[in-house]
N, C-alpha and C positions, 0 to 999 in steps of 0.2 A: 702675381697671384690672381689677376683678373680672370684668367681662364678657369683655374680650379674652382673659384667661387661660382662662376656661371654654371659649371658642371654640377656643383653641389646644389644649386637652385633647381636644376633639372631633376636631380635625384629626389629632392624634396617634393616636387610636383608629382613625380611617379609614386611617391609614398602618401598621396592624398593630402598634402599640405599645400594650400593655396599660397602662391608667391606671386604677387602682382608686380608689374614694372616699378611702381612707386615703392613697394616694400623691398625690392632688390636694391634700389638706390639707397634706401635707409640702411640696409644691411652693409653696403659698401662703406657708407659714412661711419657706421658703427665700428667696422673693422679698422678704418683709418684712425679712430680714436683709441681703441683698446690695443691694437697691434696683434702680433702673432706669438709673442714670447711666452705668454701664459696660456696654456691649452685650455684650462678650466674656465678662465675669464673669457677667452675667445668663444668657447662653446656657449657659455651662459649669455653672453651679449648677443650672439646670433639667435639663440632661442627666444630671448625677449623681443627681438626685432621681427621674427618670422612666425613663431608659433602663437596661435590665438585661442586655442581651446585645450582642455586637458588631453584629449585624444591626439591632437597635433603635437603637443609636448612629448608624449610617449613616442610617437612616430619620429619626431625630430631626434630624440635621444638615440634611437636605434639606427637611424640613417646616418647621423653624425659619426658614430663609432665605426660603422661599416665603411663610410667614405674616407675617413682620415686614418684608418688603420694602415699600417705598412708592414705586413707580416711576410711579404715575399723575401725569400732567401734567408729567412731566419734559420737557426740551427735546429734541424729536425730530421727524422729518419723517413725514408721512402722505400717502398718495396722494389726489389730488383729481380729481373727474370733469371739472372744467372746464379747469384749466391744468396738471395733471400733478403739482403739488406743493402741499402745505398744511402749515401749522403753527399753533400757538396764535396768536391775533390779537395784534398788538402793542398795548401799552398806550398810551393817549393822555392828554394832560394835561387836556384839557377837551373836553366836547361840550355847551357851554352851551345851544345851541338845543334840545337834546333831553334836558336834565337831568331835567325832570319825568317824561318817559316812562321813562327809565332807572331813576329812583328807585322807580318802581312795580313794577319787575321786578328783584328782588335778584339773580337768576341772571345777568341781562344786565350788571349792574354788576360782578359777579365776573368775567365773561368779558372785559369791557373793561379791568378792572384787570390782567388776566393774572396774577393771584396764584395760582400752582399749589398752594401749601400750603393756601390757603383753599378752593379747589375740591376738593382731595383730602379735606379734613376734611368738607366738606359732602356729598361723595359717600359717605363711610364712614358718616356719620350717617343718610343716607337709606337706605343698604343695610341698616343695623340696623333701621330702622323697617319696611321692606318684607319683612324676613326673608330676605335673599339668602343667608345662611348655611344656610338650609334647602333649598337646591337639591339635587335628587336625580337628575335625568336630564339627559343631554346636550342634549336638545331644549328645555330650559327656559332656556337661556342668553339668548336674545333676549328672552324674556318678562321676566326679572328685570332685564336691562339697561334696557329701556324703563320698567319700574316705578320703578327708581332715578331715572332722569332726570325722570320725571313728578313724583316726590316733590320733586326739586330745583327744579321750576318750569319744565320744558322747554316745556309748552304755552303758558305766558305768554310765554316767549321767542319761540316760533314766531308767536304772534299779533302781537307787537311787530315782528318782521321783516316780516310781511305788511303791517302798517300803514305801515311806513317805505317799503316798495316802492311802495305805492299813492300815497304822498305824493310820491315822486320821479318817477312816471310823468307825462309830458307837461309837466313843469316844468323849463324850461331854465335857470332862474336859479341862483344859488349855493346857495340853500336846498335845491333839488331835488337838486343834486349831493351835498350833504352827507348828505341822507337816503339816497340810493342808496349812498353810500360806507359809511355806518353800517350799513345793512342787509347790505351785502356782508361787512363785518367780523363782524357778529353771526352770519351764516350760516356763515362760516368757523369761528367759535367753536362753533356748533351741531354741525358735523361733527366737530370736535375732541372735543367732549363725547361724542358717540356712539361714537367709536373708543375713547376711554378707558374708557367704561362697559362696553363689550364686553370689553376686556382685564381689567377688574376682576372681572367676573362669571366670566370664564374662569379666573381664579385661584381664585375661590371654588369653582368646580366641581372643579378639581384638588385642592383641599384637603379638601373635604367629600364629594364625590359620585363621584369616579372609582372608588373602591372598590365603590360600589353596582353600577356597570355590570360590573365584574370579577366580583363575587359572583353576579350574575344569569347571566353567561356560564358561570361554573364550576358553578353549580347545573344549568344545562342540560347541560353536558358530563358531569356525574356521573350523569345519568339517560339519557344517550345510549348506544346499543349500541356496544360497543367496536369492532365490525366496521364501524361507520359513521363513526367519527371520522376527521377529515381531518388531513393531515400538518401543517398550520399550527397545529393544536391540541396537538401532541405536547409542546411545552415547557410549556404550561399544564397539561397532564395530569400531567407529571412533578411540578410543584409541588403539585398537588392530592393526588397519592398520597403524596408525602413528608410533607405536612401530616397526612394520615390516619395514617401510620405514627408520626409524632411524637405524635399524640393518643393512639394506642393504647399507645405506649411509656410515656407518662406515667402510664397507669393500671395496666399489668400487667407491666412488664418486670422489676420487682424483687419479691422475696419480701417480703410485708407481712403484718402482723397487724392486724386491725381489732377493737377492743374493742366488744362488744355491751353497752352500758350498760343496766342494768335486769335482766340475767340473772346473778344471783349464782352464782359457782362455789363451792358450799358446801364440797366436799372440800378444795380447795386453800386456801380461806380458813381452815378449821379447822387444817389441817396447818401453815400459815404462822404461826398464832397460838398454837401449842402452848407456846412459851416464855413466853407471856403468860397462862398458865392458861386458855387458851381464850377470853379476852376479845378480840373482833375489832378490834384496833387497826389491822390492815392488811386491807382488803377487796379481794378479787380477783374479777374478772368473767370470764365466759366469752368466748372469743375465736374468731374465724374466721381460719384460716390459709390464705393464698392460695399455692398451690403454683406452682412454676415450670412453665410450659407446656412440654410435649414434643410436638412436631408434626413430621410427615413430610408434605411436599408433593410430589406427582407431577404434572408439568405437561406437557400435550400441546403440542408445537410443530410439528406436521406441517402439510402443505399444506392440509388441510381446515379448520384453524383459524388459518391464517396471518395473517388480518386482525386477529384478537384476540390472537394469541400475544405480540405486543410488550407489550401491557398486562397480560397474565397474568404475564409475566416481570417487568414493572415492579413489579407488586404483590408478586410473590414476592421481589424484591430488597428491597422496603420491609419485608416481613414478617421478612426476615433481620436487618434493623436492629432490629426490635421485639422479637423472640423470641430469647432467648439459646440455647435448645436447639432448633434447627430443622435438619432434614435435607431438602435440596432435590434433586430429580431432574427431569430433562427427557428426553423420548423422542419419537421418530417411529417408525422401524422397530426401534429398540433403545433401551435406557435407560442413561443415564449420570448420575453424581453431578455436580451443578453447584455444590455448596456452596462449594468453594474458589474458583471463579470469582466467585461473588457476594461472597465475603468479601474477596478480594484486589484487586478492581477497582472503579472508579467505575461507576455505572449506565450511562454512555455507552459504556464499553468492555465491560462485562459482558454486556449483552443481545446486541450483535452477535456476540460470541465464542460465546455459547451457540447462537445461530441458525446460525452457520457450522459449529459442531461437530456438531449433531444435528438442526437444523431443516429445514423445507421438504421432507421426504421423505414417502414413502407411510406410512400409519399401520399399525401392527401391535400392537394392544393385548396380544394373547396373548404375543408375544415380549417386550414391555416388562415384563409381569407376571412372566414366567419369569426375565428378567434380575434383577428385584428380588428374587425368591425365592432365587435362587442366590447373590447377592452381598450382600444387605442385610437379609434377613428376620430374621436373628438379633438385630438391634437393635430389633425390634418387641416391645413388651410391653404390659401392661394399663394403663399410664399414657400411652400414645401415642395421639394423634389423627391419623388419616390423612386428608389432603385431596387429592382428585384433581380436577384442572382439565382438562377435555377434553370432546369431543362424543360419545365412545363409539362412533365409527364405525371398524370394524376391517378394512375392505376384504374382507369375507367370509372372513377367516382365522379360525382357532380362537381364540375369545375367552378361553380358559383360565379358565372360571368356577370351576374347582376351586381355583385359586390365590386368586381373589377371596374365596372362602369362607374359606380359611385366614387371609387378612389380616383378615377380619372377626372371626374367632374369637380372634385373638391381640391385637387392639388394643382400646383403650378405646372408640373410635368411628370410623366411616368416613363421610366427607362427600364427596359427589360434586357438583361445581359444573359445570353444563353451559351453554355459551354459546347453545345452540339452544333455541327454544321447546319446551315439553313436548309439543306436538302433533306435533313432528317425531320424537320418540323412538320407536324401533321401525320407522321407515320405512327402506327401502333396506337399507344395511349397518349400521344402528344397532343396537347390542347393549344399549342402555340398559335395556330392560325386564328383561333377564337379570342385568345388573350391579346393578340397583336393589334386588333382593331381598336383597343382601348389603351394603347401605348403611344406616346409621342415619338419614342425611339425604341426599336427592337432590333438587336443585332447579335451576331455571333461574337462571343468574347471568351476565347479559349486560352489566352495567355495573359500574363501579368502586364505585358506591354499594352494590350487592349484595355485592360482595366485602368491603367494610368491615363491613357488618352481620353477615355470616357469621363473619368472624374475631373480631369483637367478642363474638358469642354464644359462640364456642368458648372464648375467654379467660375469659369470665364463668363458664363451667362449671368452671373450675379454682378458683373462689373459694367453692365450696360448703363448708358446715360439715362 
């Protein structure tokens, strides 16, 4: 049972259930204790050993049922090209005239015996030999289905069917009828095998490879410009961004201290060991203190960036989940605080509410900066990082560079993320070259992958010694 369990662990990992080597060892020990006799006990014991969150429990349930189901060669109907219906060939008590031919083709004997459990076991053994569990792409299903059947002896079965058909051609006696009847039943069994092998490989794809296709699609979306994303990809993008936020949160959302082994803190060690006459019974090491990030995000949701605004707000919502001290603002022709909206609503309600409140209007960066200075500038200090998400196009209004200078002077750093290519900066009504001189970082940021990298870099800056 070692190999099936290892394959099951692979299927769990493909289903987004983390299974470490230590957890797989625990699972093996659990199985040694509970055994395989009671399916429900076996399932519950593995679930306790491997699933760690409610989501993982749900994924485990689905994966377990799919992995350990054995529906191959069950009694069911399949479509047939000739008469509209087909099923597994009926077992016959004897085919004495063709016993020698059948004995030379083990697969033909199994087909004529109509023993579903024997066929299922043979198919699983062949699948292991040809590596069907290594399937990676949707297009490989037919290839592996044929390889499994070839390993079971399908080519010999096809040759036997052809031989029997030739024997029955032009022969009107009883032996010719028997040959044609046996060939027909074997052909029926061949179609049955083909259908069952396709279903078996389809299940292997669902278990081991569907996640590969999803990962490829997600990698493509992460590198696609936000303005080019299609509506059908919105739900997938929501999942991607939430995963990013969870990953960032696991690293930086709490105040932590990381001991730097090898760098002795001499002063603290001597002070701690004064009661011991200076003998260093307790050794203390230098530490890095990771501060809580303090971040202000100002997001442009005007008409000029309407295509990207949804995803800018989605990432802003996710950052609000990651960073405890985050002040969020959105603007078009004026600026409003949206922190309460993000905090008190689910993302599906928060984003439309923000867009209805302040989105899709003409851009006025100067007015937005003035609103920020009048209402919120007092919260800005030397521990604050300011992130501005926008294209810097102000419809030829006063850009209020003086306010931008004051924001720069009062904050820890100013980072401007622009969804437009840098070659567009300064063209038309773009004020980016003037804003750029008061930014510590100004770069093109047109994909969610860019956003993640920038936020990750910002959070890392709070971990300096």
